[in-house]
N, C-alpha and C positions, 0 to 999 in steps of 0.2 A: 431601198425604201421607196415607196411610191408617193411622190409629192403632188400628183395631179389633183387630188381631191382635198388637199390641205388648204385651209383658208388662213390668210395672214390677219392677225388680230392687232389692231393699232391701240396699244395701251401704253400710257406713260405715267410717271409718278404724279400724284395729286399734290400740287404745291400751293394752289390758291383756292379761294372760296369758289371761284368760277369753275376751276377744274373739278372741285368736289361736287358742285351741282350738276355738272355734265356727267360725272361718273354715276351719280344717283339716278339720273334720267336713263342712262344706258342700262343700269342695273335693273330697272323696271322692265325694260324691253327683253332682257335675257333671263329674267328671274325664273321662269318655268322650264328652262332648257334641260335637255337630257344630259346627265352626267357622262363625261367622256366625249361629248360632241364638241366642236369648236366653240359653240356658244356656251356650253357647260363649262369649258375651260376658262372662257372669258369671265363668266359669272364668278368662278372661284377666285380668279386673280383680282377682279374688281372688289370682291368682298374683302380680301386681304388689304388692298390699298385703302379702301374706305375705312376699314377698322383702324388702320394705322393713323390715318389723318384725324379721325375722331378722337382717338386716344391722345394725340398731341394737342388738338385744338379745343376739345370739349371734355377735359378730364372730369371724372366723377369721383369725388372724394368720399371718404367713409362718413356715415352719418354720426351726429353727436349721439353718444351712448344713451343719455337720458331721453332724447327725442325718439330714438329707435325703440326704447322700452315702452314709451307712451304710445307710439304708433302700433306696436304689437298688441299692447293691452286693448287698444281701441278695436283691433281686428277681432279679438275674442270676446268683445262686449264686456270687458271688465271696467268697473267704475273706479276712477282714480280718487 
């Protein structure tokens, strides 16, 4: 295997809000990277880590059923 052209990616777990913000900034830099490139691999890994952090720290619960129905009715211009 040829390791001459391989680039080391410095990625670590996202444990703090500061880590999270740094990861988001780096994600912006590599966002349009080519799949399979070192930056594309970094993008994929960052996405997974960011998603995991957000799931743990910013959980999105299910909406109240009545509020969900009212919201949907409002989308289709139905009068309550």
